[in-house]
N, C-alpha and C positions, 0 to 999 in steps of 0.2 A: 171266444170273443164275448164281450159284455153284452147283456140284453139291450142296454141303452148306453150311448157314448156320444161325446161331442164330435163334431166334424174335425178332421185333421187341421184345418186352418182356423179353428175357433180360438185357440190359445192366443193368437195375435190380437184379437179384438176383445178378449176377456180381461179380467182383473184378478190379481192375486192378493188376498187379504194378509196384511202384516200388522200385528198388534203393536200398539204404542209402547207396550211393555218391552218389546224387543228393541225398539228404537232407543228408549231412555235407559234401559238397564244393560243392554248388550252391545248395540251397534256403535254407540259413541266412543267406546274404548277399544273396539276391535280393529285390526288392520283392514284397510280398504278392500284388498283382494279377498279376504276371508268373508267380508260382508257380501261381496258379489257372489261368491260360491253358495253361501247360505240362501240368498234370495233366489238364485237361479234354481237351486235344488227345491226350494219351497214351491216355485212355479211348477216344477216337474211333478210335485206331489198332486197337483190339481190337473195337470195335463201331461201325462207320462209320455216319454218318447220310447219307441220300440227298442232301439239299440243304443241307449245311453250308457256311457262308461266314464271312468275318470279321464281317459284320454280324449274322448269326444267332447266332454264338458270343458276340458282344458282348451281344446281347439275352438270351441264356441266362445269361450271367455278370453282367448288370446293370452293364456298363461301355461306354464309347464304342468304336466300331469302331477309332478311331485308337489307343486304348490297347491293344487286342488286337494290332494290327499292330506297335506298339512292343515289346510283349512278345515276339512272335516274332522281331523283329530282335535283341532282347537274347539270346535263346536261340540264335539263329543265330551271333552273335558268340562265344557261349560254346562253340560247336561241337557243340551237342546236336541241332540241327535244320538243315534246309536247305530253302530255297524252291525248289520244282521246277516250279512252274506259275504263270502270271499270269492266265489267263483260261480257266477259273476259277482262283483262287488255291489252291495246294496246297503242303503242307509234308511233308517226309520226316523222320522221327525216327531218330536214330542210336542204335545199341546202345552203352551206356556201356562195356561191356567192349571193344568194337571201338575206341572212342575212346581208351581207356587204352593199348591196344597200339600204336595209331598214334602216340601222343605219346611212348611209350617209345622208338620208333624215331627220332622227331624232337623231342627235348625243347625246351620253350620255345615251340613253334609251336602255334598254334590256327588255326581256320578263319576268321581275320579277313579283312577286305577288304585284299587284298595292296597295292593302290595306296595306300590310306590309311596302312597301317602303314609303307610305304616313305617316305611323306611325313613321318611322325612321326620316323623315324630321321634324315632330312635336317635337320629343324628342330632336333633335339637334337645335330646334328653327330656322328652315329654313335654316340652313347651307347648302351650295351647296356642293354636293359630286360628285367626278368623277366616271367614269365607274370602274376604278381600286379600288376605295373605296368601291363601292357596291360589287365588286367581293370578296374583303377581308372580308366584313361583312357576305356575304353568305357562305364563307368558314368556318366561325365560326359555322354555322349551319350544313353544309354538311360534313365537314372534322372533326371539333372538336366536333360535335354532341351536341352543345348547343341549347336548345329550343329557339324559337323566343322570348318568354317572357323574358328569361334570357338575350338574346342579347339586348333587349330594356332597361332592367335595367342597363346593363353594360354601354351602350351609355349615358344614363341619368346621371349615376354616374360620368363618365368621364367629361361630360360637367359641372357638378357642381364643380368638382375639378379644372377645368381649370381657370386660372386667366383671360384669354381673353374671355372666354365663347365659344371658338371654340375647337372642339375635333380633336386631332391628331389620325387618324385611325391607324397609325403605332404603336403608344403607346397603343391604345386600343386593338390592335391585340395581343400585348404582355400580356396584362391583360387577354384577352380571353384564351390564351394558358395556363396561370397559373391556371385559373378557371377550364379549362378542365382537366389539370393534377391533380388538387385537387379533381376531381370527382364531380364537380358541374353538376347536371342534372335537378334540379328543382328550382323553385323560392325560396323555403325555403333554399336550398343550397346556392343560390346566396346571400340571406340576411345575412347568417352566414359569408360568405366571405367578404361582405361589412363591417360588424361589426369588423371582424378580421383586415381588411385593415385599418380601422379607428384607431384601437388600435395600430397597427404597426406604423402608421404615427406619433401618439403621442409619442410612444417610441423613434422613430427616431429623432423627434424634440428635445426631452429631451436629447438625446445623443449628437446631434449637439451643443446644448447649453453648455453641459459639456465640449465639445471640444473648446468652445469659438467661435462658428460659429452661428451667429444670422441670418439665412436665411431659406427660405422654402426649404425642401429637393428637390434635383434635381432627375431626373429619374435614373441617374447613381447611386446616393446615395441610392435610394430606392432599386435598384437591388442588390447593395452590401449588404444592411441590410437583404434583403430577403435571400440572399445566406447564410449569417451567421446563420440566424434563421431556415430557411426551409431546406437548403441543409446540412449544417454542424451540425445543431441541438443545437445551443447555446440558452440558455434562455436569456430573456431581462436583467435579473439581472447579468448574467455572462458577457454579453457584457459591461454593465456599470462597472463591476468590473475590466475588462481588461483595462479600460481607465486610471487606475492608472499608467500603464506602459508608457503611452504617455508623461508623464512629463519629460522623458529622452530625448525627441526630440521635433520636431514640431508636435503638436497634430492635426492630420488630419485623415480622414477616411482611406486613403491609409496606413498610419502608423499603425493604429489600425488593418487593414486587415492583415498585416504581423504578428502582435502579435497573433491574433486569429488563423491564419493558424497554427502556432506552437502548440498552445493549442489544436487545433482540432486534430493534428497529435498525440498528447499525450493523447487524449481521455478525456479532461477536459471540459465538456460542461455545468456543473452546477456551480453556483457562488461559492459554498463552496469548491468544488474540484479545481476550477481554482485559487481561492484565496490561498488555502493551498499549491497547487503545486507551484505557483509563489513565495510564501514566502519561501518554501524550496529551490527553485532555487537561490533566493537572498542570503539565508544563506550559501549555498554551494559556491556561487561565492565570498562572503565576506571571507569565510574561506580560499578559494584558494588564495585570495589576501594576507591573513596573511601568508600562506605558502611561497608564492613567496617573500614577504617582509622579511621573516625570513632568506632567502638566499641572501638578499641584492638587490632584484629586486622590489624596491618600485615603485608605480605608474604604474604597468604593469597590463593590463587586461588579465585575464586567458583565454587561448584558450579552445576550446571544448575538445581538446586532454588532456589538463591539468585537466579539470574538470572530465573527464572520468577516468584518472589515479587515482586521489584522491578518486573518488567514489569507485574505485576498492579496495583501502586500507580500506575503510569503510566496503566493502563487506567481507574483511578478518577479520573484527571485531576489527580493531584498532580504538581506540577512538581518539578524536581530541587532547587531552593532550599528548597522546603517539606520534601522528604524529608530533606535534610541538616540542616535545622533540627530536625526530630524526632529525628534521630540524635544531635545535640549534646545535646539535652535529656535523652534517655534515658541517654546516657553520663554526663552531669553528675550525674544522680540516683544511678546505681548503679556508676559507674566501669567500665562494660562494657555490659551489656545484650545483647539479642538482636533478631533481625529481627522476632520476634513482638511484642516490646515496642514497636518502632518502628511496626509496623502498628496496634497498639492506640492509640498516640498519634495517628496520622493519622486513625484512625476517630473518635476523640473530637473532634478538631478539625473533621472534616466534620460531625459531629452538631451542633456549635456554629455551623455555617455558614461555617467558614473553608476556603477552597480555595487560598489563596496564602500564601507566607511573609510578604508585605507585610501581609496581614490579621492574621496572627498577631502580627507585631511591633507593629502599631497597637493591637491589643487589649492587648498586654503593656504598652505605654507608658501606655495609659489606666489599666490596673490599678495601675501604679506611681504614677501621679499620684493615684489614689484612695487608695492605701495611705499616701502622704505626708500627705494630708489627714486620714486616719484616725489617724495617729500624733499629730497635733496634738490631735485630739479625745480620744484615749486619755490624753494627758498632762494635758489639762484635767480629765478624769474620774478621774485617779489610777490608770489601768489600765496593767498591763504584760502585753501579749499580742501575738500576731502577727495581722496583718490577715487576715480571712476573708471569704468571699463574703456571708454573711448581713449582716455589718456594712457591707460595701460597698453592698449593696442598700438597707440602711436609710439610710445617709448620702445615697445617690443620691436617695432619695425625699424626704428633708428639703430638699435643695438644689434638686431639680427639681420634683417634683409639688407639694410644699408651698410652694415659693418662698422658703424661708428663706435668709438670708444666712449666710455662714460665721461672721460675728461672733456672730449669735444662736445658731448651733449650738454654738460653743465656750462661750458663756455658759451654755446649758442643760446642757452636759456638766460645767461647773464646779459648777453648782447640784446636779447628781446625784452629785457626788464623794462617795465614802465609802459609798454605798448598796450593797446586795447585788447589784444589777443596774443599774449606771450607764447602760448603753445603753438599757435599757427605760425607766428613769426619765426620761432625757433625751428620749426619744420622747414620753412622756406630757406633759412640760413644753412641748415644742414644739407638741404637739397643742392644749394649752390656749391657748397664745399665738395659734395660727392661728385658733381659734374666736373669740378676743377681738379679732382684727384687729391684734394687736401686730406691728409690722414693723421696729422700731428697738430698738437696745440700751438706749436711755434708757427707752423704754416698758417693756421687759422687766424692767429693774432696778426700776422704780417698781412694777410689778405684783408682783414678788417681795417687795419690802420691805413693801408693804401687807399681803400675806398673812402675812408674818412678824410684823408688828406686830399684825395683827388675829387672828392664830392660825388664819387660814383655811387656811393651808398648813402642813403638817408640815415641820419642818426637812429640807432636802435630804439631810442625812447620815443621817436615819432615816426612810426611806420607809415609808408605811403599807402594810399588806397589801391595803387597798382599792385602792391604785393598781396593784399587781401583779395583783390579781384582775380588773381591767378588760381585761386581755389574754386573748385566746382561748387554749386549749391549744396550737393550731398556732403561734400567734405566739410563745408562750413557748418552745416547742421550737426554733423557728428562731433565736430570739435567744440562747438558752442553748447552741446548738450549738457545740461546741468543735472540730468537724471542719474541717480546712483542705482546700479543694476540691482543689487540685493544686499541686505545688511550682512548676509553671510559672506559676502565678498569684500567687506570693508574691514579695515583694521583701525579701530578707534584709538589704539594706543599710539 
């Protein structure tokens, strides 16, 4: 036992000196857990614990024993500590001022594993490395947990790839991080990565050639390609397929990056999905151009809002033929129109039960046929007006529900000629004939003449108020309606 010693509880109330040199030169770039190990060990230098070990230190610091040992190996390579015992494990801390003086006498040297550093020099063909370079390389071992054999393979591969034969430790550090993130822990893992990197570089060279760029891939281009394949998950075939889109602009990696970003957001990472998706986009864009051109807006690039609106029409199960039919009718009405007008037209058709252009055309042909029949009735009744829906409904009832022939309808219209409301009077005449069972023109003429002779019927040219009053207010409003339903229901010819 020492002649003099602090009380066992003194460490709690004492302080441990830490040089600013440690903070500025070592702590800032060291992993957090490694700093905890160093500082805890430094405190133990001033207040030793009787039964301290790697395991007990790990328990105190709430970290695995292996992590504590890795931390000490890190500080040993930094030259701040040295392992001086194995059973039990012991470490000796160096004084930072002593280290500074030693390095002033031997600049660039650290207390690294001499055999390993010599092997690094051989792999790099004698290339001179700075102290910072060595620190970076040993970080690959201590922080990234790459084995020494893997580190040597990585350095040799970087030298073989270099056109100058010199290795950039900064670029090699990037590769080391990629290997660590990919789970490289053995020489076999590293060999697989080297094969993969070689295949990727061939793919990238083929891609650059397709873009018309005949040069060795730069580091930035390699990083971009890795992002597409490793982070975004594109296959090499999908990246090649996306090149088709670069013909619309300057074919560069940056342009391709924008194309792939959109495809990534849409989840198209396989060549087939990407090709099919882009083909659909082209078709949708071309159709949108046709829609805009149909409204007189030729040479206009559809906006995203335009595409979304038209896609909404498809979601409502309107076919392209029906959409274009609505466009033509909107344009014919206003010599222009808007997508809102087209949507209103489509909505109206859907409310009428039309879902296809064929149904619209069939209804139009039916309306034209009805209009042609109405013109004959109007001529017989001495009317000059455009066909409208109430009159079409009225005529349809005469010919359908009442079972009147067109000959009888024309005859009734002729008898109603000159009245204030010929269509209403004709309806009344036809109703009387229906009740009397008259179904022939001869019978109708005979009935009409008998009424004229007997005074039972007022002359058709001067209808009585009694005949008009027999209609309900709703019937009169419908018959007198001058509103034309829709220009698409009219036949101006």
